[in-house]
C-alpha positions as CSV (number, residue, x, y, z in Angstrom):
1,M,0.0,0.0,0.0
2,E,1.5,3.3,-1.0
3,S,1.7,6.0,1.6
4,K,-0.4,9.2,1.2
5,L,2.8,11.1,1.9
6,N,4.3,9.7,-1.3
7,K,1.4,11.2,-3.2
8,L,1.6,14.6,-1.5
9,L,5.4,15.1,-1.3
10,K,8.3,14.9,-3.7
11,F,11.4,13.5,-2.0
12,P,13.9,14.6,-0.9
13,T,11.9,17.4,0.9
14,P,12.4,19.7,3.9
15,F,10.1,18.6,6.7
16,T,9.6,20.1,10.2
17,Y,8.5,18.2,13.3
18,K,7.0,20.1,16.2
19,V,7.4,18.2,19.5
20,M,5.5,19.3,22.5
21,G,6.3,17.9,25.9
22,L,7.0,18.6,29.6
23,A,9.7,21.2,30.2
24,Q,12.5,18.9,31.1
25,P,16.0,19.9,30.1
26,E,16.7,16.4,28.7
27,L,13.8,16.5,26.3
28,I,15.6,18.7,23.8
29,N,18.6,16.4,23.7
30,Q,16.4,13.3,23.4
31,V,14.6,14.8,20.4
32,V,17.9,15.7,18.6
33,K,19.4,12.3,19.4
34,I,16.5,10.4,17.9
35,V,16.6,12.5,14.7
36,Q,20.3,12.0,14.5
37,N,19.9,8.2,14.8
38,Y,17.9,8.2,11.6
39,I,19.3,11.2,9.8
40,P,22.9,12.1,10.8
41,G,23.7,15.7,10.9
42,M,23.9,18.8,13.1
43,Y,20.5,20.1,14.3
44,T,19.6,23.3,16.1
45,P,16.0,23.0,17.2
46,D,13.9,26.0,17.8
47,V,12.6,25.8,21.4
48,K,9.8,27.8,22.9
49,I,8.7,27.6,26.5
50,S,5.0,27.9,27.5
51,S,3.8,31.0,29.3
52,K,3.7,29.1,32.7
53,G,7.0,27.3,31.9
54,N,5.5,23.8,32.1
55,Y,6.0,22.8,28.5
56,Y,8.4,23.0,25.6
57,S,7.6,23.3,22.0
58,I,10.5,22.0,20.0
59,S,10.6,22.5,16.2
60,I,13.3,20.5,14.3
61,K,13.8,20.6,10.6
62,I,15.1,17.7,8.5
63,I,15.5,16.7,4.9
64,A,13.3,13.7,4.4
65,T,14.3,11.2,1.7
66,N,11.2,9.0,1.9
67,S,7.8,8.6,3.6
68,E,8.9,5.7,5.8
69,Q,11.5,8.0,7.4
70,I,8.9,10.6,8.2
71,E,6.5,8.0,9.7
72,T,9.3,6.3,11.7
73,L,10.4,9.5,13.3
74,Y,6.8,10.4,14.3
75,K,6.6,7.1,16.1
76,E,10.0,7.3,17.7
77,L,9.5,10.9,18.9
78,S,6.1,10.0,20.2
79,N,7.6,7.3,22.4
80,I,9.6,9.8,24.5
81,K,8.1,9.6,27.9
82,S,7.7,13.4,28.5
83,V,6.3,14.1,24.9
84,R,2.6,14.9,24.8
85,L,2.2,15.6,21.1
86,V,4.1,15.4,17.8
87,L,3.0,17.4,14.8
């Protein structure tokens, strides 16, 4: 079965993940480490802190080479214990 992403995107393509989770210092490093495991490189995520300081919003940009890569990273990032949402 062909992924809908293959129909919508032309690879390689820039792709941004937004990871929202509890404001724990290790969260940023965990996100970067997971991305680097699948797509080696240097990443500088954009991090925003919620108004009450309880949550981080981490945006990280990659160059995706196929839809499986995108789907795998969604699953892996979602498995981080302190993550609440991956967009």
